[in-house]
Structure formats: C-alpha cells, structure tokens
N, CA, C and O atoms as a Tinker XYZ file with bonds, in Angstrom:
   388  protein
     1  N    106.026000   99.291000  114.092000    73     2
     2  CA   104.972000   99.152000  114.829000    64     1     3
     3  C    103.979000  100.148000  114.803000    63     2     4     5
     4  O    102.825000   99.729000  114.896000    81     3
     5  N    104.141000  101.362000  114.699000    73     3     6
     6  CA   103.375000  102.584000  114.692000    64     5     7
     7  C    102.711000  102.340000  113.251000    63     6     8     9
     8  O    101.483000  102.293000  113.173000    81     7
     9  N    103.398000  102.206000  112.274000    73     7    10
    10  CA   103.168000  102.381000  110.876000    64     9    11
    11  C    101.863000  101.106000  110.729000    63    10    12    13
    12  O    100.867000  101.325000  110.039000    81    11
    13  N    102.037000   99.953000  111.388000    73    11    14
    14  CA   101.228000   98.960000  111.181000    64    13    15
    15  C     99.712000   99.492000  111.809000    63    14    16    17
    16  O     98.601000   99.259000  111.333000    81    15
    17  N    100.075000  100.340000  113.125000    73    15    18
    18  CA    98.767000  100.704000  114.035000    64    17    19
    19  C     98.056000  101.825000  112.856000    63    18    20    21
    20  O     96.854000  101.996000  112.652000    81    19
    21  N     98.826000  102.274000  112.406000    73    19    22
    22  CA    98.275000  103.764000  111.470000    64    21    23
    23  C     97.300000  103.185000  110.404000    63    22    24    25
    24  O     96.158000  103.574000  110.159000    81    23
    25  N     97.953000  102.234000  109.858000    73    23    26
    26  CA    97.188000  101.109000  108.856000    64    25    27
    27  C     95.761000  100.589000  109.433000    63    26    28    29
    28  O     94.638000  100.816000  108.982000    81    27
    29  N     96.045000  100.019000  110.277000    73    27    30
    30  CA    95.123000   99.246000  110.977000    64    29    31
    31  C     93.769000  100.368000  111.526000    63    30    32    33
    32  O     92.567000  100.124000  111.412000    81    31
    33  N     94.265000  101.370000  112.009000    73    31    34
    34  CA    93.390000  102.566000  112.309000    64    33    35
    35  C     92.645000  103.211000  110.990000    63    34    36    37
    36  O     91.462000  103.554000  110.994000    81    35
    37  N     93.467000  103.312000  109.941000    73    35    38
    38  CA    92.544000  103.759000  108.671000    64    37    39
    39  C     91.735000  102.467000  108.059000    63    38    40    41
    40  O     90.678000  102.648000  107.455000    81    39
    41  N     92.134000  101.514000  108.194000    73    39    42
    42  CA    91.108000  100.143000  107.403000    64    41    43
    43  C     89.974000  100.299000  108.401000    63    42    44    45
    44  O     88.810000  100.360000  108.008000    81    43
    45  N     90.328000  100.370000  109.814000    73    43    46
    46  CA    88.723000  100.508000  110.851000    64    45    47
    47  C     87.916000  101.596000  110.360000    63    46    48    49
    48  O     86.697000  101.600000  110.191000    81    47
    49  N     88.998000  102.792000  110.093000    73    47    50
    50  CA    87.822000  103.841000  109.909000    64    49    51
    51  C     87.186000  103.813000  108.643000    63    50    52    53
    52  O     86.111000  104.404000  108.543000    81    51
    53  N     87.661000  103.230000  107.658000    73    51    54
    54  CA    87.448000  103.330000  105.985000    64    53    55
    55  C     85.986000  102.228000  106.131000    63    54    56    57
    56  O     84.965000  102.410000  105.469000    81    55
    57  N     86.170000  101.067000  107.155000    73    55    58
    58  CA    85.437000  100.030000  107.158000    64    57    59
    59  C     83.886000  100.332000  107.678000    63    58    60    61
    60  O     82.824000  100.084000  107.106000    81    59
    61  N     84.190000  101.092000  109.249000    73    59    62
    62  CA    83.063000  101.721000  109.799000    64    61    63
    63  C     82.085000  102.946000  109.107000    63    62    64    65
    64  O     80.887000  103.194000  109.245000    81    63
    65  N     83.118000  103.566000  108.331000    73    63    66
    66  CA    82.495000  104.694000  107.570000    64    65    67
    67  C     81.336000  104.302000  106.281000    63    66    68    69
    68  O     80.268000  104.849000  106.005000    81    67
    69  N     82.068000  103.072000  105.612000    73    67    70
    70  CA    81.373000  102.336000  104.577000    64    69    71
    71  C     80.012000  101.634000  105.098000    63    70    72    73
    72  O     78.985000  101.639000  104.419000    81    71
    73  N     80.110000  101.021000  106.389000    73    71    74
    74  CA    79.030000  100.497000  107.417000    64    73    75
    75  C     77.943000  101.567000  107.267000    63    74    76    77
    76  O     76.890000  101.488000  106.634000    81    75
    77  N     78.412000  102.551000  107.964000    73    75    78
    78  CA    77.560000  103.870000  108.333000    64    77    79
    79  C     76.799000  104.245000  107.312000    63    78    80    81
    80  O     75.581000  104.346000  107.457000    81    79
    81  N     77.453000  104.523000  106.053000    73    79    82
    82  CA    76.847000  104.889000  105.021000    64    81    83
    83  C     75.548000  104.113000  104.594000    63    82    84    85
    84  O     74.405000  104.553000  104.471000    81    83
    85  N     76.145000  102.535000  104.356000    73    83    86
    86  CA    74.969000  101.857000  103.609000    64    85    87
    87  C     73.936000  101.626000  104.753000    63    86    88    89
    88  O     72.803000  101.280000  104.417000    81    87
    89  N     74.275000  101.812000  106.301000    73    87    90
    90  CA    73.038000  101.408000  107.209000    64    89    91
    91  C     71.990000  102.742000  107.288000    63    90    92    93
    92  O     70.885000  102.742000  107.831000    81    91
    93  N     72.463000  103.563000  106.789000    73    91    94
    94  CA    71.568000  104.818000  106.546000    64    93    95
    95  C     70.658000  104.628000  105.388000    63    94    96    97
    96  O     69.462000  104.919000  105.373000    81    95
    97  N     71.448000  104.032000  104.280000    73    95    98
    98  CA    70.535000  103.731000  102.933000    64    97    99
    99  C     69.672000  102.490000  103.271000    63    98   100   101
   100  O     68.557000  102.470000  102.751000    81    99
   101  N     70.046000  101.390000  104.112000    73    99   102
   102  CA    69.303000  100.277000  104.492000    64   101   103
   103  C     67.941000  100.756000  105.140000    63   102   104   105
   104  O     66.844000  100.408000  104.705000    81   103
   105  N     68.119000  101.545000  106.168000    73   103   106
   106  CA    67.273000  102.281000  106.925000    64   105   107
   107  C     66.149000  102.991000  106.424000    63   106   108   109
   108  O     64.978000  102.999000  106.805000    81   107
   109  N     66.727000  103.587000  105.495000    73   107   110
   110  CA    66.002000  104.577000  104.306000    64   109   111
   111  C     64.793000  103.444000  103.467000    63   110   112   113
   112  O     63.580000  103.647000  103.424000    81   111
   113  N     65.399000  102.460000  102.961000    73   111   114
   114  CA    64.614000  101.619000  102.316000    64   113   115
   115  C     63.529000  100.864000  103.050000    63   114   116   117
   116  O     62.430000  100.551000  102.592000    81   115
   117  N     64.009000  100.617000  104.271000    73   115   118
   118  CA    63.174000   99.683000  105.161000    64   117   119
   119  C     61.989000  100.811000  105.734000    63   118   120   121
   120  O     60.798000  100.502000  105.773000    81   119
   121  N     62.423000  101.965000  106.107000    73   119   122
   122  CA    61.083000  103.121000  106.236000    64   121   123
   123  C     60.063000  103.166000  104.943000    63   122   124   125
   124  O     58.846000  103.140000  105.124000    81   123
   125  N     60.631000  103.234000  103.652000    73   123   126
   126  CA    59.699000  103.324000  102.611000    64   125   127
   127  C     58.902000  102.049000  102.503000    63   126   128   129
   128  O     57.759000  102.108000  102.048000    81   127
   129  N     59.435000  100.869000  102.899000    73   127   130
   130  CA    58.849000   99.462000  102.617000    64   129   131
   131  C     58.311000   98.773000  103.862000    63   130   132   133
   132  O     58.229000   97.564000  104.080000    81   131
   133  N     57.911000   99.946000  104.746000    73   131   134
   134  CA    57.513000   99.417000  106.075000    64   133   135
   135  C     57.816000   97.949000  106.808000    63   134   136   137
   136  O     57.147000   97.119000  107.422000    81   135
   137  N     58.963000   98.077000  106.465000    73   135   138
   138  CA    60.025000   96.976000  107.396000    64   137   139
   139  C     60.607000   97.223000  108.675000    63   138   140   141
   140  O     60.535000   98.360000  109.141000    81   139
   141  N     61.161000   96.329000  109.288000    73   139   142
   142  CA    61.544000   96.490000  110.483000    64   141   143
   143  C     62.829000   97.317000  110.510000    63   142   144   145
   144  O     63.813000   96.804000  109.976000    81   143
   145  N     62.939000   98.401000  111.003000    73   143   146
   146  CA    63.845000   99.606000  110.914000    64   145   147
   147  C     65.120000   99.487000  112.085000    63   146   148   149
   148  O     65.116000   99.117000  113.260000    81   147
   149  N     66.025000   99.903000  111.321000    73   147   150
   150  CA    67.495000  100.163000  112.067000    64   149   151
   151  C     67.158000  101.234000  113.314000    63   150   152   153
   152  O     66.622000  102.265000  112.907000    81   151
   153  N     67.326000  101.185000  114.413000    73   151   154
   154  CA    67.205000  101.764000  115.705000    64   153   155
   155  C     68.006000  103.097000  115.711000    63   154   156   157
   156  O     69.157000  103.058000  115.274000    81   155
   157  N     67.531000  104.202000  116.139000    73   155   158
   158  CA    68.054000  105.457000  115.960000    64   157   159
   159  C     69.358000  105.732000  116.842000    63   158   160   161
   160  O     70.224000  106.588000  116.665000    81   159
   161  N     69.243000  104.691000  117.917000    73   159   162
   162  CA    70.376000  104.234000  118.793000    64   161   163
   163  C     71.422000  103.688000  118.188000    63   162   164   165
   164  O     72.574000  104.020000  118.467000    81   163
   165  N     71.100000  102.725000  117.228000    73   163   166
   166  CA    72.179000  101.858000  116.566000    64   165   167
   167  C     72.665000  103.050000  115.341000    63   166   168   169
   168  O     73.818000  102.892000  114.940000    81   167
   169  N     72.050000  103.966000  114.857000    73   167   170
   170  CA    72.531000  104.493000  113.634000    64   169   171
   171  C     73.625000  105.824000  114.391000    63   170   172   173
   172  O     74.621000  106.278000  113.825000    81   171
   173  N     73.122000  106.254000  115.766000    73   171   174
   174  CA    74.230000  107.118000  116.299000    64   173   175
   175  C     75.597000  106.493000  116.821000    63   174   176   177
   176  O     76.689000  107.061000  116.831000    81   175
   177  N     75.238000  104.907000  117.352000    73   175   178
   178  CA    76.511000  104.415000  117.822000    64   177   179
   179  C     77.356000  104.155000  116.794000    63   178   180   181
   180  O     78.550000  104.172000  117.094000    81   179
   181  N     76.981000  103.839000  115.280000    73   179   182
   182  CA    77.984000  103.705000  114.252000    64   181   183
   183  C     78.739000  104.936000  114.043000    63   182   184   185
   184  O     79.914000  105.000000  113.682000    81   183
   185  N     77.801000  106.097000  114.354000    73   183   186
   186  CA    78.794000  107.435000  113.937000    64   185   187
   187  C     79.598000  107.510000  115.226000    63   186   188   189
   188  O     80.778000  107.825000  115.068000    81   187
   189  N     79.217000  107.296000  116.392000    73   187   190
   190  CA    80.267000  107.200000  117.737000    64   189   191
   191  C     81.294000  106.534000  117.532000    63   190   192   193
   192  O     82.343000  106.988000  117.988000    81   191
   193  N     81.322000  105.267000  116.795000    73   191   194
   194  CA    82.519000  104.404000  116.730000    64   193   195
   195  C     83.074000  104.709000  115.502000    63   194   196   197
   196  O     83.369000  103.708000  114.849000    81   195
   197  N     83.316000  105.797000  114.968000    73   195   198
   198  CA    84.098000  106.504000  114.105000    64   197   199
   199  C     83.227000  106.498000  112.643000    63   198   200   201
   200  O     83.891000  106.890000  111.683000    81   199
   201  N     82.257000  106.226000  112.444000    73   199   202
   202  CA    81.687000  106.411000  111.306000    64   201   203
   203  C     81.028000  107.933000  110.782000    63   202   204   205
   204  O     80.567000  108.051000  109.647000    81   203
   205  N     81.050000  108.947000  111.663000    73   203   206
   206  CA    80.437000  109.692000  111.519000    64   205   207
   207  C     80.379000  110.650000  110.041000    63   206   208   209
   208  O     79.479000  111.466000  109.846000    81   207
   209  N     81.572000  110.375000  108.993000    73   207   210
   210  CA    81.671000  110.771000  107.905000    64   209   211
   211  C     80.658000  110.148000  107.210000    63   210   212   213
   212  O     79.708000  110.721000  106.677000    81   211
   213  N     80.913000  108.763000  107.226000    73   211   214
   214  CA    79.532000  107.952000  106.499000    64   213   215
   215  C     78.572000  108.109000  106.881000    63   214   216   217
   216  O     77.679000  107.902000  106.060000    81   215
   217  N     78.213000  108.465000  108.013000    73   215   218
   218  CA    76.922000  108.782000  108.289000    64   217   219
   219  C     76.456000  109.972000  107.827000    63   218   220   221
   220  O     75.488000  110.006000  107.068000    81   219
   221  N     76.999000  110.910000  108.174000    73   219   222
   222  CA    76.735000  112.335000  107.150000    64   221   223
   223  C     76.366000  112.253000  105.977000    63   222   224   225
   224  O     75.383000  112.827000  105.508000    81   223
   225  N     77.361000  111.298000  105.206000    73   223   226
   226  CA    77.107000  111.032000  103.975000    64   225   227
   227  C     75.870000  110.297000  103.620000    63   226   228   229
   228  O     75.186000  110.536000  102.625000    81   227
   229  N     75.697000  109.631000  104.267000    73   227   230
   230  CA    74.486000  108.759000  104.031000    64   229   231
   231  C     72.989000  109.545000  104.548000    63   230   232   233
   232  O     71.817000  109.258000  104.302000    81   231
   233  N     73.487000  110.447000  105.216000    73   231   234
   234  CA    72.002000  111.655000  105.642000    64   233   235
   235  C     71.981000  112.177000  104.177000    63   234   236   237
   236  O     70.861000  112.262000  103.674000    81   235
   237  N     72.943000  112.503000  103.490000    73   235   238
   238  CA    72.881000  113.561000  102.376000    64   237   239
   239  C     72.283000  112.769000  101.336000    63   238   240   241
   240  O     71.177000  113.060000  100.881000    81   239
   241  N     73.133000  111.515000  100.824000    73   239   242
   242  CA    72.887000  110.619000   99.555000    64   241   243
   243  C     71.482000  110.011000   99.803000    63   242   244   245
   244  O     70.748000  109.773000   98.844000    81   243
   245  N     71.139000  109.782000  100.951000    73   243   246
   246  CA    69.609000  108.981000  100.965000    64   245   247
   247  C     68.692000  109.780000  101.601000    63   246   248   249
   248  O     67.743000  109.249000  102.178000    81   247
   249  N     68.827000  111.008000  101.588000    73   247   250
   250  CA    68.098000  111.941000  102.197000    64   249   251
   251  C     67.065000  111.173000  103.751000    63   250   252   253
   252  O     65.865000  110.938000  103.895000    81   251
   253  N     68.042000  111.029000  104.483000    73   251   254
   254  CA    67.269000  110.200000  105.689000    64   253   255
   255  C     67.949000  110.817000  106.621000    63   254   256   257
   256  O     69.150000  111.082000  106.659000    81   255
   257  N     66.561000  111.172000  107.859000    73   255   258
   258  CA    67.174000  111.597000  109.025000    64   257   259
   259  C     67.450000  112.875000  109.172000    63   258   260   261
   260  O     67.801000  113.363000  110.246000    81   259
   261  N     67.297000  113.585000  107.981000    73   259   262
   262  CA    68.068000  115.135000  107.913000    64   261   263
   263  C     67.268000  116.126000  108.651000    63   262   264   265
   264  O     67.852000  117.085000  109.156000    81   263
   265  N     65.562000  115.952000  108.806000    73   263   266
   266  CA    65.175000  116.686000  109.741000    64   265   267
   267  C     64.827000  116.562000  111.307000    63   266   268   269
   268  O     64.244000  117.351000  112.050000    81   267
   269  N     65.425000  115.216000  111.564000    73   267   270
   270  CA    65.701000  115.192000  113.132000    64   269   271
   271  C     66.922000  115.804000  113.736000    63   270   272   273
   272  O     68.076000  115.616000  113.352000    81   271
   273  N     66.512000  116.602000  114.783000    73   271   274
   274  CA    67.635000  117.723000  115.089000    64   273   275
   275  C     68.787000  116.857000  116.231000    63   274   276   277
   276  O     69.825000  117.480000  116.452000    81   275
   277  N     68.667000  115.792000  116.778000    73   275   278
   278  CA    69.507000  115.081000  117.047000    64   277   279
   279  C     70.703000  114.267000  116.070000    63   278   280   281
   280  O     71.832000  113.874000  116.364000    81   279
   281  N     69.980000  114.211000  114.879000    73   279   282
   282  CA    71.001000  113.889000  113.624000    64   281   283
   283  C     71.639000  115.170000  113.140000    63   282   284   285
   284  O     72.832000  115.438000  113.001000    81   283
   285  N     70.446000  115.974000  112.895000    73   283   286
   286  CA    71.114000  116.953000  111.863000    64   285   287
   287  C     72.267000  118.027000  112.836000    63   286   288   289
   288  O     72.969000  118.834000  112.227000    81   287
   289  N     72.327000  117.936000  114.034000    73   287   290
   290  CA    73.046000  118.664000  114.787000    64   289   291
   291  C     74.134000  117.587000  115.495000    63   290   292   293
   292  O     75.355000  117.740000  115.465000    81   291
   293  N     73.489000  116.561000  116.083000    73   291   294
   294  CA    74.428000  115.620000  116.877000    64   293   295
   295  C     75.529000  114.872000  115.901000    63   294   296   297
   296  O     76.533000  114.441000  116.467000    81   295
   297  N     75.424000  114.708000  114.625000    73   295   298
   298  CA    76.239000  114.085000  113.626000    64   297   299
   299  C     77.719000  114.892000  113.547000    63   298   300   301
   300  O     78.873000  114.506000  113.735000    81   299
   301  N     77.122000  116.226000  113.169000    73   299   302
   302  CA    78.363000  117.069000  113.079000    64   301   303
   303  C     79.204000  117.272000  114.109000    63   302   304   305
   304  O     80.430000  117.194000  114.039000    81   303
   305  N     78.421000  117.591000  115.285000    73   303   306
   306  CA    79.320000  117.859000  116.962000    64   305   307
   307  C     80.076000  116.383000  117.070000    63   306   308   309
   308  O     81.289000  116.338000  117.269000    81   307
   309  N     79.316000  115.236000  116.931000    73   307   310
   310  CA    80.307000  114.013000  116.852000    64   309   311
   311  C     81.716000  113.957000  115.999000    63   310   312   313
   312  O     82.819000  113.578000  116.394000    81   311
   313  N     81.381000  114.389000  114.875000    73   311   314
   314  CA    82.323000  114.802000  113.875000    64   313   315
   315  C     83.588000  115.495000  114.373000    63   314   316   317
   316  O     84.728000  115.032000  114.334000    81   315
   317  N     83.107000  116.971000  114.962000    73   315   318
   318  CA    83.802000  117.871000  115.016000    64   317   319
   319  C     84.627000  117.406000  116.451000    63   318   320   321
   320  O     85.770000  117.840000  116.600000    81   319
   321  N     84.065000  116.568000  117.441000    73   319   322
   322  CA    84.677000  115.972000  118.472000    64   321   323
   323  C     85.789000  114.916000  118.008000    63   322   324   325
   324  O     86.870000  114.853000  118.593000    81   323
   325  N     85.503000  114.182000  117.046000    73   323   326
   326  CA    86.392000  112.998000  116.649000    64   325   327
   327  C     87.427000  113.638000  115.914000    63   326   328   329
   328  O     88.517000  113.067000  115.940000    81   327
   329  N     87.328000  114.780000  115.211000    73   327   330
   330  CA    87.974000  115.490000  114.580000    64   329   331
   331  C     89.358000  115.774000  115.247000    63   330   332   333
   332  O     90.506000  115.531000  114.872000    81   331
   333  N     88.678000  116.580000  116.755000    73   331   334
   334  CA    89.574000  117.430000  117.529000    64   333   335
   335  C     90.454000  115.948000  118.239000    63   334   336   337
   336  O     91.685000  115.944000  118.199000    81   335
   337  N     89.860000  115.016000  118.725000    73   335   338
   338  CA    90.563000  113.936000  119.149000    64   337   339
   339  C     91.823000  113.388000  118.269000    63   338   340   341
   340  O     92.944000  113.047000  118.646000    81   339
   341  N     91.259000  113.421000  116.986000    73   339   342
   342  CA    92.543000  112.671000  116.028000    64   341   343
   343  C     93.656000  113.948000  116.093000    63   342   344   345
   344  O     94.813000  113.673000  116.412000    81   343
   345  N     93.339000  115.149000  115.829000    73   343   346
   346  CA    94.285000  116.072000  115.841000    64   345   347
   347  C     95.097000  116.149000  117.234000    63   346   348   349
   348  O     96.312000  116.342000  117.226000    81   347
   349  N     94.341000  115.984000  118.476000    73   347   350
   350  CA    95.220000  115.850000  119.676000    64   349   351
   351  C     95.973000  115.038000  119.751000    63   350   352   353
   352  O     97.050000  115.385000  120.236000    81   351
   353  N     95.819000  113.477000  119.303000    73   351   354
   354  CA    96.418000  112.631000  118.969000    64   353   355
   355  C     97.679000  112.425000  117.969000    63   354   356   357
   356  O     98.587000  111.607000  118.124000    81   355
   357  N     97.546000  113.240000  117.038000    73   355   358
   358  CA    98.627000  113.601000  116.083000    64   357   359
   359  C     99.392000  114.163000  117.002000    63   358   360   361
   360  O    100.444000  113.681000  117.423000    81   359
   361  N     98.775000  115.445000  117.426000    73   359   362
   362  CA    99.710000  116.456000  118.243000    64   361   363
   363  C    100.922000  115.846000  119.313000    63   362   364   365
   364  O    102.095000  116.191000  119.453000    81   363
   365  N    100.225000  114.939000  119.901000    73   363   366
   366  CA   100.740000  114.195000  120.925000    64   365   367
   367  C    101.780000  113.330000  120.614000    63   366   368   369
   368  O    102.789000  113.163000  121.299000    81   367
   369  N    101.491000  112.744000  119.484000    73   367   370
   370  CA   102.413000  111.600000  118.701000    64   369   371
   371  C    103.676000  112.240000  118.049000    63   370   372   373
   372  O    104.780000  111.694000  118.033000    81   371
   373  N    103.404000  113.396000  117.542000    73   371   374
   374  CA   104.520000  113.964000  116.983000    64   373   375
   375  C    105.344000  114.865000  117.941000    63   374   376   377
   376  O    106.570000  114.933000  117.856000    81   375
   377  N    104.740000  115.436000  118.701000    73   375   378
   378  CA   105.426000  116.581000  119.294000    64   377   379
   379  C    106.000000  116.440000  121.035000    63   378   380   381
   380  O    106.842000  117.164000  121.567000    81   379
   381  N    105.215000  115.234000  121.696000    73   379   382
   382  CA   105.615000  114.776000  122.907000    64   381   383
   383  C    106.142000  113.133000  122.689000    63   382   384   385
   384  O    106.246000  112.511000  123.746000    81   383
   385  N    106.334000  112.704000  121.976000    73   383   386
   386  CA   106.890000  111.217000  121.937000    64   385   387
   387  C    108.290000  111.434000  122.095000    63   386   388
   388  O    109.065000  110.478000  122.114000    81   387
C-alpha cells in the first residue's frame, strides 16, 4: 500500500510542478501581450500546493516575477519548508513506523 501511495505522491508532485512552470510562462506571455493575467495569489498558491520547484524554474526560465520580493524570497522559503516537511515525514516513516 505505501509503495502505491509514494508513486501517487511522486506523480502528483511532477504534475503540479509542470503546471507551476507553465503557469509562470503563460503569465509572462499574457503580461507581454496585455491580456488578462494570472493572479499573484494563484501563482503563489500553486507553489504552496507542492509546485515550488516548478515555480522557481518558471521564474528563472521565463524571467518572470524575479524582482518581486514575495516571489524572490517567498518561493525559496516555501521550498525550504516543503523540503523540511518531506524530510520529517521520511524520517518519521523510516524510524518510527
């Protein structure tokens, strides 16, 4: 059972990071073409839902939101907190189970 849960989690993380990456690209394209934009709250929310790596890569590749402090410092902080949570869960799973 836990093996399938791990696969599902990895699949979810891959999907949400791909979504985050392209969401930043779409917002950059919309910004250049004066179209309706993706909200900053949605961009941050997708990072909070597990897409922090994709969001950071999207910022780098698309050169988008790199000067905004809440993105420049907030996304790395989200990644650090998510990494700590994963490490804590792995530690708990392997040593207290």
